[in-house]
C-alpha positions in Angstrom: 256.1 116.7 91.6 254.3 118.7 89.0 253.2 121.2 91.6 256.8 122.4 92.0 256.8 123.4 88.3 253.9 125.8 88.6 253.9 129.2 90.3 251.5 129.3 93.2 249.9 132.7 93.7 251.7 134.5 96.6 248.4 136.0 98.0 246.8 132.7 98.8 247.0 131.8 102.5 247.7 128.1 102.5 250.6 125.8 102.7 252.0 123.9 99.8 250.5 120.6 101.2 247.0 122.1 100.9 247.4 123.2 97.3 246.2 121.1 94.4 247.6 121.8 91.0 244.5 121.2 89.0 240.8 121.6 89.6 239.1 119.6 86.9 235.6 121.0 86.5 232.9 119.0 84.7 229.6 120.9 84.1 226.8 118.3 83.7 223.3 118.6 82.4 221.3 115.4 81.8 224.1 113.3 80.4 224.4 110.7 83.2 224.8 107.9 80.8 228.2 109.3 79.8 229.3 111.2 82.9 230.5 108.2 84.9 233.1 107.2 82.2 234.3 110.8 82.0 234.8 111.1 85.8 236.5 107.7 86.1 238.9 108.5 83.3 239.9 111.7 85.1 240.5 109.8 88.3 243.0 107.5 86.6 245.6 110.1 85.8 249.4 109.5 86.1 249.9 112.5 88.4 249.5 112.0 92.1 245.9 112.3 93.3 246.9 114.8 95.9 247.7 117.3 93.1 244.3 117.5 91.6 240.6 117.4 92.4 237.5 116.7 90.3 234.4 118.9 90.7 231.2 117.9 88.9 228.8 120.7 88.7 225.2 119.5 88.2 223.5 122.3 86.3 219.9 121.5 87.0 219.8 117.9 85.8 216.7 115.8 86.1 218.4 112.4 85.5 220.7 110.3 87.7 223.6 112.7 87.6 223.9 113.1 91.4 223.7 109.4 92.0 226.4 108.7 89.4 228.8 111.2 91.0 228.2 110.3 94.6 228.8 106.6 93.8 232.2 107.4 92.3 233.0 109.9 95.1 232.5 107.1 97.7 235.5 105.4 96.2 237.5 108.4 95.0 238.0 111.1 97.6 239.2 113.6 95.0 235.7 113.8 93.5 233.1 116.4 94.7 229.5 117.0 93.6 228.0 120.5 93.6 224.6 121.7 92.4 224.1 124.9 90.4 220.4 125.7 89.8 220.9 128.6 87.4 220.8 127.1 84.0 223.7 128.0 81.7 227.1 126.5 81.0 228.8 129.7 82.1 226.9 129.5 85.5 228.2 125.9 85.9 231.7 126.9 84.9 231.8 129.8 87.4 230.3 127.7 90.2 233.1 125.1 89.7 235.6 127.9 89.8 234.2 129.3 93.1 234.4 125.8 94.7 237.9 125.0 93.4 241.1 125.0 95.3 243.5 124.6 92.3 245.5 127.3 90.7 244.7 125.9 87.2 241.1 125.2 86.2 240.6 122.5 83.7 237.2 122.3 81.9 235.9 119.3 80.1 232.5 118.1 79.0 230.6 115.1 80.6 230.8 113.1 77.3 234.6 112.9 77.0 237.2 110.3 77.9 240.7 111.3 78.8 243.9 109.1 78.7 246.1 108.7 81.8 248.7 111.2 80.7 246.3 114.0 79.9 246.8 116.2 82.9 250.5 115.7 82.9 250.6 117.0 79.3 248.3 119.9 80.2 250.7 121.1 82.9 253.8 121.7 80.9 253.0 125.0 79.1 252.0 126.6 82.4 255.6 126.6 83.5 255.7 130.0 81.7 253.9 132.6 83.7 252.6 134.4 80.6 250.6 131.4 79.6 247.0 131.8 80.7 245.2 129.1 78.7 246.1 125.7 77.4 244.0 123.3 75.3 244.5 120.1 73.5 243.5 117.9 70.6 240.0 116.6 70.6 239.4 113.4 68.7 236.1 111.7 67.9 234.8 108.5 69.4 232.1 107.6 66.9 229.0 105.7 68.1 227.8 105.4 64.6 229.3 105.5 61.1 230.0 109.1 60.1 228.1 110.3 57.0 229.8 111.0 53.8 228.9 114.7 53.9 230.5 115.3 57.3 233.8 116.7 56.0 231.9 119.6 54.4 232.1 121.1 57.9 235.8 120.5 58.4 237.7 117.5 59.5 235.5 115.2 61.6 232.8 117.8 61.5 235.0 120.6 62.9 233.5 123.0 65.4 230.0 121.6 64.9 231.1 118.4 66.8 233.8 120.3 68.9 236.6 118.5 67.2 240.1 120.1 67.2 243.3 118.9 65.6 246.0 121.6 64.9 248.7 119.0 64.3 251.4 117.2 66.3 253.4 120.2 67.5 252.7 122.5 70.4 251.6 125.9 69.1 251.3 129.4 70.5 248.0 130.6 69.1 246.9 134.2 68.2 243.5 135.7 67.9 241.1 134.6 66.5 242.5 131.1 67.1 241.1 129.3 70.1 241.0 125.9 71.8 237.7 124.4 72.7 235.9 124.4 76.0 235.5 120.6 76.3 239.3 120.3 76.7 240.6 123.6 78.0 242.5 124.9 81.1 242.9 128.4 82.4 244.7 130.0 85.3 242.1 130.8 88.0 243.6 134.2 88.7 243.4 135.2 85.1 239.8 133.9 84.8 238.7 136.3 87.6 241.0 139.1 86.3 239.3 139.2 82.9 235.7 138.7 84.1 235.1 135.1 83.5 233.2 133.3 80.8 230.6 134.9 78.6 227.3 132.9 78.4 227.4 129.7 76.5 225.1 126.7 76.0 221.8 126.8 77.8 220.2 123.5 78.9 216.7 124.9 78.7 215.8 125.7 75.1 213.2 128.3 76.3 216.2 130.3 77.5 218.2 129.8 74.3 218.3 133.6 73.5 220.5 134.1 76.6 223.4 132.2 75.1 226.5 134.1 74.1 230.0 133.4 72.7 231.3 131.4 75.7 234.9 130.4 75.6 235.4 132.3 72.4 234.7 135.5 74.3 237.0 134.3 77.1 239.8 133.8 74.6 239.3 137.3 73.2 239.6 138.8 76.7 242.7 136.7 77.4 244.5 137.9 74.3 243.4 141.5 74.9 244.9 141.3 78.4 248.3 140.2 76.9 248.4 136.6 78.0 249.3 133.6 75.8 247.1 130.7 74.6 248.8 127.3 73.9 247.7 124.3 71.9 249.3 121.2 73.4 248.5 118.1 71.2 249.7 115.7 73.9 246.8 116.9 76.1 244.3 115.0 73.9 241.0 113.4 74.7 238.2 111.5 73.0 234.8 113.3 72.5 231.9 110.9 72.2 229.7 111.4 69.2 226.3 109.7 69.3 224.3 108.8 66.2 221.9 111.7 67.0 224.7 114.2 66.3 225.4 112.8 62.9 222.0 113.8 61.5 221.5 116.9 59.3 219.0 118.2 61.9 221.8 118.4 64.5 224.0 120.5 62.2 221.1 122.8 61.4 220.6 123.3 65.1 224.3 123.9 65.7 224.3 126.5 62.9 221.2 128.2 64.3 222.7 128.6 67.8 226.0 129.7 66.3 224.0 132.5 64.6 222.8 133.5 68.1 226.3 133.5 69.5 227.6 135.6 66.6 224.7 138.1 67.0 225.7 138.4 70.7 229.3 139.1 69.8 228.3 141.6 67.1 226.1 143.5 69.7 228.9 143.6 72.3 231.5 144.9 69.9 229.3 147.5 68.1 226.7 148.5 70.7 224.0 148.8 68.1 221.0 151.1 68.4 217.5 149.7 67.9 217.5 151.0 64.3 220.8 149.4 63.6 219.7 146.1 65.1 216.7 146.1 62.8 218.8 146.9 59.8 221.3 144.1 60.6 218.4 141.7 61.1 217.2 142.5 57.6 220.6 141.7 56.2 220.7 138.4 58.0 217.3 137.4 56.7 218.5 138.1 53.2 221.6 135.9 54.0 219.2 133.1 55.1 217.2 133.4 51.9 220.3 133.4 49.6 221.8 130.4 51.5 218.5 128.4 51.3 218.2 129.2 47.6 221.8 128.0 47.0 221.0 124.7 48.9 218.2 123.9 46.5 220.6 123.6 43.5 223.6 122.3 45.4 223.3 118.5 45.3 226.8 117.9 46.7 226.7 120.6 49.4 223.0 120.9 50.2 223.3 120.2 53.9 226.1 122.7 54.2 224.1 125.5 52.5 221.0 124.6 54.4 223.0 124.9 57.6 224.2 128.4 56.5 220.5 129.3 56.1 219.8 128.2 59.6 222.8 130.2 60.8 221.6 133.4 59.3 218.0 132.7 60.5 219.3 132.3 64.1 221.4 135.5 63.9 218.4 137.5 62.5 216.1 136.2 65.2 218.5 137.2 67.9 219.0 140.7 66.4 215.2 141.2 66.2 214.8 140.1 69.8 217.5 142.5 70.9 215.7 145.3 69.2 212.5 144.5 71.1 213.8 143.6 74.6 215.7 146.0 76.8 216.4 143.2 79.3 218.0 141.1 76.6 220.2 144.0 75.6 221.2 144.5 79.2 222.0 140.8 79.5 224.3 140.9 76.4 226.0 144.1 77.4 226.7 143.5 81.1 230.4 143.7 82.0 230.9 140.2 83.3 228.8 137.1 84.4 230.8 136.0 87.4 228.1 136.7 90.0 
């Protein structure tokens, strides 16, 4: 039994028969067309079903997310549905953590498909108590032909499509190296010890300025606390890539919101004054202008440089909004978001 290989926290008041090894948490927001395949693939793992549970967190969906999950749960008792009305990926991740009974929390997206040996591979590094976080390889499942310009952003689009491939060997990572949140596990005790996830994706675009650095910020806190992060290539999965994500407009959007995330990180690390925020915003605007000008004359890398312009524009916009909004500054600087 894999459960015997993991150290169960001594302060938990339950018998071994009541413990599950993994709580697989799937935040979901209006992706019902993919969600069913993801949940069913998790239900088909090689480890015994009594050693893991599947928690789908509906983060304010308006589609058939609930119906999809309840249909699967009627045939798979390990599946549970919960609803989290507060929009934001970190809110959904934390809601799943609160409902979980597992020692190890495994986070995936609703548009992935995992192979049967995925959880078994994810378990192995946790045999060492100093390991707090494990993530695996993320491979694309293309739903359209990838464009010729895609590799300008790294192999298979890199971080813009949440693809990760660090090779065939297990690795101990070091800051600023991270694994990605669509295929990542963390000890539950460590998650609470370090204050949980920072804000991440926001389903409502009207609230986009509330996003932060998500699992990147979580990794920084894990490293700072002295724990280890492991890349385990055998814990791989497929991440579905629809045709809409292979358009330049999607990469411009991803760059724009990455600018917001990096502005969030910059503010938390440096605690800028209003004057400093305005100064930094001005520098970001200049970066946007330079990148756009470069894109005009860059026939081979035009999309890349146009994306950089959107990145600096998003970062500038966030810095300006921070300078004008005390409530936004409070949101960015709060100690943790576990409430």
